[in-house]
Backbone as CSV, one residue per row, in Angstrom:
resi,resn,N_x,N_y,N_z,CA_x,CA_y,CA_z,C_x,C_y,C_z
1,MET,35.432,105.822,50.504,35.787,106.425,51.532,35.020,107.743,51.977
2,ASN,35.144,107.990,53.199,34.289,109.157,53.532,34.681,110.347,52.879
3,ALA,35.874,110.568,52.642,36.636,111.648,51.932,35.764,112.027,50.727
4,MET,35.287,111.095,50.112,34.495,111.353,48.584,33.479,112.292,48.954
5,THR,32.752,112.219,50.129,31.209,113.123,50.327,31.583,113.682,51.558
6,GLN,32.014,114.908,51.639,32.358,115.330,53.073,30.909,116.024,53.747
7,PRO,30.843,115.798,54.958,29.505,116.523,55.638,29.440,117.846,55.389
8,TRP,30.289,118.504,55.468,30.430,119.960,55.339,29.887,120.623,54.052
9,GLU,29.887,119.742,52.923,29.640,119.986,51.741,27.918,119.867,51.528
10,SER,27.351,119.545,52.345,25.795,119.776,52.413,25.178,120.994,53.037
11,PRO,24.178,121.505,52.436,23.459,122.800,52.826,23.515,122.686,54.462
12,GLY,23.856,123.792,55.034,23.504,124.133,56.444,24.466,123.497,57.470
13,GLN,25.647,122.720,56.974,26.670,122.198,57.620,27.728,123.381,58.188
14,ILE,28.406,123.642,59.051,29.290,124.544,59.557,30.654,124.132,58.642
15,GLU,31.198,125.322,58.184,32.373,125.109,57.315,33.476,124.851,58.261
16,PRO,34.448,123.782,57.946,35.617,123.232,58.806,36.783,124.277,58.537
17,ILE,37.748,124.017,59.163,39.110,125.003,59.112,39.532,124.502,57.688
18,ARG,40.040,125.572,57.144,40.698,125.443,55.685,42.015,124.988,56.130
19,THR,42.395,123.874,55.026,43.821,123.402,55.358,44.421,122.944,53.842
20,GLY,44.613,124.228,53.206,45.620,123.896,51.907,44.408,123.401,50.755
21,THR,44.914,122.171,50.331,43.972,121.626,49.261,43.036,120.835,49.911
22,LYS,43.103,120.636,51.164,41.911,119.621,51.643,41.407,120.299,52.887
23,GLN,40.185,119.965,53.172,39.573,120.489,54.398,39.869,119.646,55.491
24,GLN,39.884,120.028,56.819,40.351,119.383,58.050,39.147,118.576,58.421
25,GLY,38.755,117.232,58.126,37.573,116.521,58.547,37.444,116.407,60.101
26,LEU,38.562,116.446,60.824,38.588,116.328,62.300,37.781,117.248,62.956
27,PHE,37.855,118.774,62.467,36.912,119.592,63.076,35.480,119.769,62.512
28,ARG,35.297,118.846,61.512,33.845,119.053,60.745,32.615,118.871,61.889
29,GLY,31.592,119.964,61.691,30.611,119.934,62.658,30.783,120.705,63.888
30,LEU,31.936,121.271,64.236,32.255,121.751,65.324,31.781,123.362,65.152
31,THR,31.114,123.958,66.458,30.600,125.227,66.324,31.923,126.120,66.359
32,ALA,31.909,127.603,66.107,32.949,128.364,66.181,33.722,128.237,67.526
33,ARG,32.912,128.388,68.634,33.674,128.334,69.932,34.366,127.060,69.991
34,GLN,33.959,126.167,69.673,34.352,124.599,69.866,35.664,124.567,69.057
35,LYS,35.696,125.220,67.775,36.992,125.144,67.078,38.222,126.016,67.459
36,THR,37.465,127.187,68.178,38.488,128.161,68.759,39.119,127.478,69.974
37,LYS,38.371,126.777,70.777,38.900,125.954,71.882,39.909,124.873,71.472
38,ALA,39.467,124.340,70.367,40.524,123.238,69.802,41.780,123.583,69.246
39,MET,41.745,124.881,68.508,42.692,125.587,68.061,43.706,126.174,68.957
40,GLN,43.253,126.438,70.221,44.013,127.218,71.169,44.874,126.038,71.800
41,ALA,44.491,124.772,71.669,45.450,123.617,72.230,46.375,122.990,71.354
42,LEU,46.286,123.588,70.126,47.249,123.267,69.128,48.455,124.117,68.782
43,THR,49.568,123.401,68.606,50.854,124.370,68.442,51.139,124.270,66.846
44,GLU,51.422,125.254,66.368,51.661,125.220,64.767,53.383,125.180,64.627
45,GLU,53.694,124.231,64.004,55.113,124.125,63.767,55.411,124.194,62.352
46,VAL,56.359,125.015,61.756,56.788,125.141,60.357,58.094,124.482,59.987
47,TYR,58.076,123.528,58.771,59.287,122.926,58.252,59.497,123.218,57.081
48,GLY,60.854,123.396,56.523,61.233,123.544,55.284,61.156,122.299,54.512
49,ASP,61.405,122.406,53.202,61.521,121.024,52.498,62.736,120.309,52.834
50,GLY,62.429,119.111,52.884,63.559,118.202,53.522,63.919,118.158,54.964
51,ASP,63.292,119.007,55.904,63.734,119.061,57.326,63.029,117.815,57.693
52,LEU,63.785,117.171,58.644,63.224,116.119,59.413,62.437,116.223,60.591
53,LEU,61.236,115.808,60.726,60.373,116.030,61.949,60.863,115.402,63.174
54,PRO,61.011,116.170,64.307,61.396,115.508,65.353,60.794,114.115,65.908
55,ARG,61.609,113.270,66.380,60.786,112.173,66.806,60.391,112.159,68.237
56,ASN,59.311,111.346,68.478,58.812,111.311,69.784,59.523,110.389,70.595
57,GLU,60.480,110.724,70.975,61.740,109.745,71.710,60.934,109.026,72.969
58,ALA,60.156,110.008,73.761,59.681,109.614,75.142,58.409,108.461,74.815
59,GLY,57.902,108.602,73.554,56.810,107.540,73.222,55.543,107.913,73.709
60,LEU,55.356,109.390,74.184,54.027,109.924,74.792,53.219,110.275,73.654
61,PRO,51.902,109.880,73.987,50.707,110.092,73.089,50.644,111.458,72.466
62,GLN,50.597,111.722,71.217,50.734,113.093,70.536,49.813,113.040,69.193
63,LEU,49.130,114.033,68.995,48.348,114.258,67.876,49.273,115.367,66.871
64,ASP,49.337,114.951,65.676,50.139,115.796,64.849,49.234,115.879,63.470
65,ILE,48.845,116.992,63.000,47.862,117.074,61.802,48.642,117.962,60.762
66,VAL,48.600,117.483,59.481,49.327,118.357,58.552,48.368,119.489,57.874
67,LEU,48.806,120.444,58.261,48.073,121.842,57.877,48.358,122.125,56.423
68,ARG,49.388,122.307,55.982,50.027,122.516,54.634,50.947,121.623,54.430
69,GLY,51.179,121.455,52.869,52.347,120.681,52.495,52.060,119.182,52.727
70,ALA,53.065,118.408,52.821,52.926,117.073,53.104,54.224,116.554,53.725
71,VAL,53.879,115.161,54.056,55.124,114.509,54.855,55.408,113.261,54.375
72,ARG,56.810,112.866,54.029,57.018,111.442,53.763,57.233,110.786,54.784
73,ASN,57.200,109.598,54.819,57.562,108.513,55.879,58.512,107.563,55.461
74,GLU,59.779,107.371,55.930,60.889,106.269,55.388,61.113,105.255,56.481
75,VAL,61.589,104.262,56.334,61.988,103.177,57.113,63.480,103.044,56.681
76,THR,64.310,102.242,57.429,65.434,101.736,56.952,65.518,100.284,56.909
77,ASP,65.933,99.809,55.641,65.948,98.265,55.503,67.197,97.621,56.292
78,ALA,66.958,96.393,56.194,68.054,95.495,56.909,69.523,95.638,56.288
79,ASP,69.470,96.145,54.965,70.919,96.466,54.459,71.166,98.031,54.779
80,GLY,70.569,98.645,55.459,70.983,100.106,55.820,70.354,101.157,54.716
81,GLY,69.669,100.535,53.747,68.995,101.572,52.873,67.624,102.185,53.307
82,SER,67.344,103.260,52.728,66.080,103.938,53.275,65.117,103.546,51.981
83,ARG,63.954,103.534,52.797,62.594,102.987,51.670,61.535,103.807,52.069
84,LEU,60.931,104.421,51.072,59.621,105.271,51.372,58.526,103.979,51.776
85,CYS,57.917,104.390,52.535,56.656,103.657,53.159,55.283,104.236,53.249
86,GLY,55.176,105.515,52.735,53.742,106.294,53.002,54.241,107.729,52.951
87,MET,52.878,108.375,52.780,52.892,109.776,52.823,51.815,110.233,53.679
88,ALA,51.704,111.662,54.115,50.376,112.359,54.624,50.380,113.446,53.979
89,PHE,49.346,113.804,53.477,48.894,115.153,52.926,48.027,116.125,53.877
90,ALA,48.017,117.549,53.182,47.250,118.398,54.142,45.757,117.728,54.629
91,GLY,45.477,118.096,55.879,44.240,117.579,56.180,44.390,116.144,56.871
92,GLU,45.490,115.679,56.884,45.541,114.276,57.519,46.478,114.354,58.643
93,PHE,46.033,113.435,59.702,46.761,113.540,60.777,47.900,112.186,60.543
94,LEU,49.178,112.358,61.444,50.056,111.418,61.388,49.625,110.239,62.239
95,SER,50.093,109.164,62.065,49.846,107.992,62.827,50.408,108.210,64.034
96,PRO,50.107,107.768,65.275,50.850,108.006,66.454,51.855,106.829,66.506
97,ALA,53.094,107.320,67.149,54.063,106.388,67.282,53.658,105.231,68.368
98,GLY,54.452,104.025,67.964,54.071,102.736,68.548,55.120,101.687,68.292
99,PRO,55.280,100.606,68.875,56.445,99.804,68.872,56.891,99.509,67.365
100,ARG,56.002,99.487,66.316,56.272,99.190,65.148,56.422,100.598,64.331
101,THR,56.187,101.823,64.824,56.189,102.964,63.779,57.564,103.990,64.619
102,THR,58.202,103.648,65.696,59.267,104.590,66.253,60.420,104.489,65.408
103,SER,60.739,103.723,64.528,61.669,103.621,63.546,61.603,104.499,62.273
104,VAL,60.268,104.897,62.046,59.854,105.647,60.880,60.636,107.138,61.014
105,ARG,61.253,107.458,60.027,61.655,108.713,59.654,60.828,109.690,58.850
106,ARG,60.485,110.782,59.377,59.405,111.560,58.829,60.233,112.899,58.297
107,SER,59.878,113.342,57.100,60.386,114.729,56.680,59.492,115.426,55.792
108,ALA,59.503,116.704,55.693,58.655,117.547,55.200,58.880,117.412,53.480
109,ILE,57.903,117.682,53.008,57.914,117.934,51.382,57.429,119.470,51.056
110,GLY,58.501,120.238,50.687,58.047,121.619,50.589,57.786,122.350,51.895
111,GLU,57.315,123.643,52.106,57.044,124.027,53.248,55.759,123.328,53.838
112,THR,55.871,122.763,54.996,55.167,122.064,55.490,54.899,122.615,56.995
113,VAL,53.500,122.724,57.314,53.141,123.191,58.547,52.240,122.126,59.387
114,LEU,52.452,121.984,60.546,51.692,120.983,61.335,51.423,121.503,62.552
115,LEU,50.103,120.983,62.857,49.474,121.417,64.342,49.621,120.332,65.070
116,SER,50.128,120.521,66.360,50.493,119.305,67.363,49.758,119.676,68.713
117,CYS,49.529,118.611,69.223,48.927,118.827,70.567,49.377,117.302,71.167
118,ASP,49.567,117.441,72.496,49.758,116.366,73.514,48.398,115.427,73.645
119,GLY,49.082,114.190,73.485,47.698,113.209,73.763,46.726,113.372,74.875
120,ASP,47.134,113.862,75.981,46.199,113.924,77.255,45.428,115.119,77.062
121,VAL,46.055,116.407,76.373,45.431,117.430,76.221,44.146,117.066,75.306
122,PHE,44.584,116.310,74.275,43.596,116.161,73.169,42.548,115.188,73.609
123,ALA,42.756,114.197,74.466,41.915,113.461,75.020,40.868,114.034,75.855
124,ALA,41.536,115.201,76.662,40.628,115.982,77.606,39.674,116.863,76.634
125,LEU,40.035,117.394,75.279,39.311,118.065,74.340,38.158,117.171,73.965
126,MET,38.415,115.835,73.598,37.350,115.042,73.237,36.269,114.890,73.982
127,ASN,36.684,114.893,75.420,35.699,114.548,76.604,34.849,115.750,76.571
128,ASP,35.385,117.074,76.432,34.563,118.130,76.430,33.679,118.434,75.044
129,ILE,34.193,118.021,73.925,33.517,117.956,72.615,33.159,116.707,72.086
130,PRO,32.285,116.031,72.440,31.793,114.874,71.683,31.938,114.518,70.236
131,ARG,31.399,115.840,69.510,31.608,115.635,68.225,33.023,115.495,67.779
132,LEU,33.839,116.082,68.492,35.338,116.035,68.074,35.819,114.559,68.371
133,ARG,35.368,113.717,69.285,35.680,112.676,69.755,35.150,111.606,68.286
134,LEU,33.817,111.936,68.101,33.269,111.189,66.856,33.942,111.088,65.585
135,ASN,34.400,112.448,65.175,35.229,112.941,64.000,36.507,112.076,63.939
136,TYR,37.147,111.979,65.334,38.341,111.385,65.386,38.329,109.747,65.299
137,LEU,37.257,109.123,65.855,37.008,107.714,65.789,36.658,107.400,64.211
138,GLU,35.888,108.422,63.554,35.604,108.042,62.127,36.668,107.970,61.194
139,ASP,37.577,109.032,61.530,38.749,109.177,60.836,39.718,107.985,61.098
140,LEU,39.855,107.497,62.369,40.530,106.289,62.580,40.054,105.115,61.841
141,GLN,38.787,104.999,61.881,38.054,103.827,61.143,38.529,103.861,59.510
142,ASP,38.512,105.194,59.040,38.822,105.429,57.834,40.436,104.937,57.447
143,ARG,41.220,105.279,58.430,42.445,104.926,58.295,42.736,103.328,58.274
144,VAL,41.916,102.473,59.074,41.855,101.273,59.174,41.461,100.507,57.852
145,ASP,40.359,101.144,57.325,39.799,100.571,56.155,40.843,100.835,54.984
146,GLU,41.502,101.925,55.156,42.392,102.279,54.050,43.502,101.281,54.035
147,THR,44.021,101.001,55.214,45.047,100.047,55.358,44.756,98.733,54.787
148,ARG,43.650,98.415,55.269,43.035,96.985,54.791,42.930,97.002,53.211
149,ARG,42.639,98.050,52.429,42.275,98.007,51.229,43.884,98.033,50.517
150,TRP,44.860,98.843,51.449,46.074,98.559,50.648,46.767,97.305,50.673
151,GLN,46.637,96.512,51.777,46.839,95.352,51.905,46.480,94.223,50.982
152,VAL,44.975,94.600,50.763,44.583,93.663,49.499,45.292,94.060,48.093
153,MET,45.511,95.422,48.105,46.111,95.881,46.675,47.376,95.303,46.541
154,LEU,48.228,95.330,47.676,49.679,94.449,47.468,49.514,93.171,47.249
155,GLY,48.703,92.332,47.844,48.609,91.079,47.734,47.797,90.553,46.583
156,ARG,46.858,91.148,45.884,46.099,90.565,44.851,46.229,91.341,43.812
157,LYS,46.251,92.474,43.804,46.261,93.472,42.357,47.466,93.160,41.568
158,THR,47.001,93.508,40.272,48.173,93.525,39.197,48.964,94.749,39.038
159,ALA,50.046,95.023,38.503,50.967,96.203,38.541,49.965,97.326,38.022
160,MET,49.230,97.254,36.910,48.377,98.341,36.576,47.401,98.794,37.508
161,GLN,46.833,97.648,38.160,45.836,97.933,39.217,46.466,98.581,40.577
162,ARG,47.524,98.554,40.790,48.524,99.134,41.937,48.808,100.539,41.631
163,VAL,49.160,100.889,40.386,49.384,102.116,39.893,48.153,102.938,40.016
164,ALA,47.064,102.575,39.297,46.088,103.161,39.326,45.488,103.663,40.643
165,SER,45.603,102.542,41.599,45.011,102.843,43.091,45.727,103.798,43.454
166,LEU,47.313,103.761,43.626,47.995,104.908,43.908,47.505,106.309,43.591
167,LEU,47.395,106.336,42.194,46.992,107.675,41.788,45.651,108.347,42.205
168,LEU,44.772,107.223,42.257,43.349,107.529,42.527,43.364,107.937,44.139
169,SER,44.213,107.431,45.004,44.208,107.499,46.408,44.946,108.940,46.515
170,PHE,45.944,109.092,45.918,46.700,110.462,46.002,45.748,111.552,45.681
171,TRP,44.960,111.419,44.515,44.122,112.362,44.162,42.970,112.707,44.921
172,GLU,42.593,111.618,45.555,41.368,111.796,46.335,42.097,112.620,47.724
173,ARG,43.019,112.302,48.131,43.691,112.624,49.466,44.013,114.109,49.195
174,GLN,44.383,114.695,48.101,44.788,115.932,47.934,43.621,116.786,47.521
175,GLY,42.303,116.229,47.473,41.353,117.266,47.245,40.772,117.241,45.902
176,ARG,41.199,116.375,45.041,40.816,116.201,43.759,41.432,117.566,42.995
177,PRO,42.531,117.801,42.953,42.993,118.932,42.224,42.919,118.641,40.617
178,VAL,42.952,119.834,39.994,43.041,119.626,38.463,44.188,119.013,38.021
179,GLU,45.198,119.556,38.603,46.649,119.114,38.437,47.198,118.547,39.708
180,MET,47.567,117.114,39.943,48.248,116.740,40.963,49.600,116.532,40.833
181,ASP,50.205,117.051,41.920,51.954,117.060,41.975,52.134,115.650,42.843
182,LEU,52.753,114.816,42.275,52.902,113.394,42.762,53.851,113.519,43.846
183,ARG,54.755,114.420,43.744,55.843,114.693,44.773,56.824,113.317,44.792
184,LEU,56.879,112.531,44.056,57.514,111.236,44.140,58.113,110.936,42.660
185,SER,59.254,110.215,42.760,59.961,109.817,41.639,59.177,108.537,41.223
186,ARG,59.425,107.853,40.131,58.848,106.692,39.656,59.613,105.657,40.602
187,ALA,60.767,105.677,41.082,61.291,104.930,41.919,60.721,104.790,43.198
188,GLU,60.343,105.908,43.837,59.684,106.089,44.961,58.207,105.451,45.283
189,MET,57.688,105.709,43.863,56.218,105.044,43.697,56.542,103.410,43.818
190,GLY,57.545,102.990,43.242,57.765,101.584,43.075,58.052,101.120,44.427
191,GLN,58.631,101.834,45.361,58.893,101.397,46.900,57.481,101.254,47.575
192,ILE,56.692,102.046,47.286,55.257,102.048,47.884,54.555,100.792,47.502
193,LEU,54.763,100.551,46.120,53.829,99.562,45.340,54.560,98.285,45.341
194,SER,55.656,98.138,45.906,56.500,96.749,45.625,56.710,96.432,44.068
195,LEU,56.945,97.544,43.454,57.155,97.478,41.907,58.564,97.970,41.630
196,THR,59.068,97.604,40.399,60.212,98.276,39.891,59.813,99.516,39.270
197,PHE,60.866,100.484,39.214,60.408,102.104,38.592,60.016,101.761,36.943
198,GLU,60.727,100.889,36.472,60.438,100.554,35.108,59.016,100.000,34.824
199,THR,58.605,99.160,35.855,57.051,98.587,35.752,56.165,99.927,36.028
200,VAL,56.416,100.951,36.974,55.577,101.944,37.099,55.768,102.959,36.113
201,SER,56.778,103.094,35.432,56.665,104.052,34.250,55.873,103.490,33.093
202,ARG,55.940,102.088,33.027,55.053,101.558,31.796,53.643,101.688,32.017
203,GLN,53.319,101.648,33.277,51.700,101.683,33.540,51.418,102.822,33.501
204,ILE,52.072,103.955,33.928,51.632,105.097,33.892,51.487,105.737,32.387
205,LYS,52.607,105.355,31.559,52.582,105.469,30.145,51.436,104.855,29.584
206,ALA,51.082,103.624,29.820,49.928,103.097,29.316,48.405,103.863,29.523
207,LEU,48.430,104.315,30.799,47.178,105.108,31.289,47.280,106.396,30.431
208,GLU,48.450,107.103,30.155,48.503,108.327,29.486,48.056,107.967,28.010
209,LYS,48.689,106.681,27.386,48.333,106.542,25.957,46.696,106.080,25.926
210,ALA,46.088,105.915,26.929,44.545,105.268,26.859,43.789,106.560,27.086
211,GLY,44.398,107.872,27.431,43.698,108.933,27.652,43.027,109.177,29.165
212,VAL,43.542,108.430,29.994,43.038,108.128,31.338,43.637,109.473,32.103
213,VAL,44.967,109.675,31.820,45.757,110.649,32.549,46.469,111.520,31.590
214,ALA,46.906,112.663,31.995,47.658,113.453,31.056,49.024,114.021,32.046
215,LEU,50.315,114.083,31.400,51.253,114.430,32.262,52.113,115.624,31.832
216,PRO,51.675,116.830,32.257,52.295,118.094,31.607,53.653,118.122,32.192
217,LEU,54.019,117.580,33.223,55.398,117.406,33.712,55.518,115.937,34.205
218,PRO,56.958,115.119,34.242,56.909,113.997,34.801,56.340,113.882,36.178
219,SER,56.565,114.881,37.052,56.116,114.450,38.294,54.504,115.162,38.628
220,CYS,53.906,115.507,37.636,52.617,116.419,37.697,51.525,115.264,36.725
221,VAL,50.361,115.024,37.413,49.415,114.232,36.719,48.059,114.990,36.530
222,ARG,47.478,114.978,35.360,46.146,115.651,35.400,45.211,114.401,35.150
223,ILE,44.292,114.106,35.931,43.162,113.022,35.825,42.159,113.458,34.699
224,ARG,42.206,112.804,33.483,41.081,113.145,32.537,39.873,112.417,32.434
225,ASP,40.036,111.253,32.955,38.799,110.170,32.896,38.758,109.538,34.359
226,THR,38.189,110.125,35.224,38.074,109.675,36.501,37.491,108.116,36.644
227,GLN,36.485,107.881,35.941,35.687,106.428,35.676,36.899,105.595,35.120
228,GLY,37.545,106.050,34.017,38.513,105.113,33.680,39.651,104.739,34.517
229,LEU,40.005,105.748,35.211,41.215,105.475,36.381,40.571,104.500,37.236
230,LEU,39.312,104.641,37.787,38.798,103.807,38.843,38.619,102.405,37.959
231,ALA,38.119,102.142,36.857,38.190,100.837,36.434,39.600,100.274,36.093
232,ALA,40.596,101.105,36.009,41.914,100.453,35.865,42.304,100.049,37.191
233,THR,41.781,100.392,38.633,41.888,99.897,40.037,41.457,98.557,40.064
234,GLY,40.401,98.143,39.130,39.918,96.874,39.463,38.969,96.981,40.542
235,GLU,38.499,98.136,41.067,37.506,98.146,41.968,35.988,98.038,41.447
236,ALA,35.064,97.519,42.074,33.788,97.521,41.526,32.889,98.625,41.855
237,VAL,33.229,99.650,42.734,32.148,100.684,42.948,32.383,101.786,41.984
238,GLN,31.333,102.592,42.111,31.570,103.555,41.387,32.155,104.909,41.943
239,LEU,32.703,105.811,41.531,33.273,107.088,42.104,32.243,108.045,42.283
240,ARG,31.835,108.614,43.285,30.917,109.623,43.614,31.470,110.931,43.040
241,LYS,30.407,111.757,42.748,30.848,113.043,42.493,31.100,114.081,43.323
242,ALA,32.047,114.759,43.059,32.262,115.743,44.257,31.136,116.715,44.425
243,ALA,30.782,117.223,45.637,29.749,118.029,45.689,30.218,119.547,45.180
């Protein structure tokens, strides 16, 4: 993924907007004037822990970027129960509403700040700032690639490979912190991975026993062996070193 080696981590690149644990790649490479123009078009909205994000009932195009905190996405099953289907971390934008996503309920995890912009306003910004359009398209492509990998994971990978893939993905998306807050229970991880919470717990315990991860708290994970975690995912590629 492009998130492993960010353009602004190379000498001479313009530093992007800071966004908590992760840097906002959507604005990478923009000049100070361009960033100021883009930020003036965005509205900052603050949500408390557990607050529901308002739905886009009109279905109008809108861009929402997680500046700080995290957002959980849930859907309602046929039996009326709620099921976690995904998360968005700082530095990521929320998927736009569409025919298959209007039923998704979104809520804040911890104090969460969103930057929002009407779709037509953002489209005009991309016309005025070609680099912004390029960044947006690259981020969309990353999203498509990640979705494709996720489908492969659910269809082909073992339970251990699924759990390891989720931990690696969350660690990367949170900016490779020393200690990662999962923000999820074992049962919720199982909902995302189509596994029981007992199976998730066994795989995490096995990774801990192998020295790949440490668990200072049940909801916190410290990655001790990144290459070992990557090997547990079943992926053939090597994890690049952070700049």
